[in-house]
N, C-alpha and C positions, 0 to 999 in steps of 0.2 A: 969432208973436212971443211969445205966452203960453206955448207949449210950451217954447221955448228958456229963457224966464225961469223957468218951473217946474222944468225940468230942472236949470238951474244952482243954483237954490235947494235943491232936493232933494239934489244932489250935495254942496253945501257943508255942509248939515246932516248928511248921512251921514258925511262925512269928519270933521267935528268930533265927532260922536257916537262914532265908532270910536276916535278919538284919546283922548277923555275916558274911555271905558270901558277902553281899554288901560292908561292911566295909573292908573286906579283898581285894575285887576287887578294891576298891577305893585306897587302899595303893599300889597295884601293878600298876595301871594305873591312876595316879592322874589327867591326862589331859582329861579323858573321863567324859562327863556330868553324873550326878547322874541318870537321867532317863534311859540312855543307859546302865549303869551298872546294874540297877534294872531289865531292860528288859532282859539282858543277863542271869542274875541269875534265873529269873522266867522261861525263856525258857529252861535252863539247868535242873531245877527241874522238869518241865513238861515232858521233855524227859526221865528223870530217872523214873518218875512215870509210864509213858507209857511202858517202858521196863519192869519194875517190874510187871505191870499188865499182860503183855504178857507172862512172865515167869510163873506167878501164873496160868494163864489160861491153858498154855501148860501142866504144871504139873498135873492140875486137869483132863484135857482130857486124859493124859496118864494113870492115875489111873482108870478112867472110862473105858478106852479101855481094860485094863487088866481084869477088872471085867466082861466086856461084852463078852469077848472071853475065859472065864475061862474053859468052857466045851469043847472047840474045841481042838483037838489034833494036834500036829505039825507033 
């Protein structure tokens, strides 16, 4: 039940965020077609998600490395 609720919440937030950013982008660049502004926003959000996942993975690896070498003296 939590997964479904979290998924629905995340989906709603993502849709509203994309819509808001597209509207903002349209105001800044009114001559750009809608599909181009939508593509730019989706690309930017995808890049942000990739960077966030890389940071999360790196932090997880750092924590595992500390536990792995806990018994080794410097």
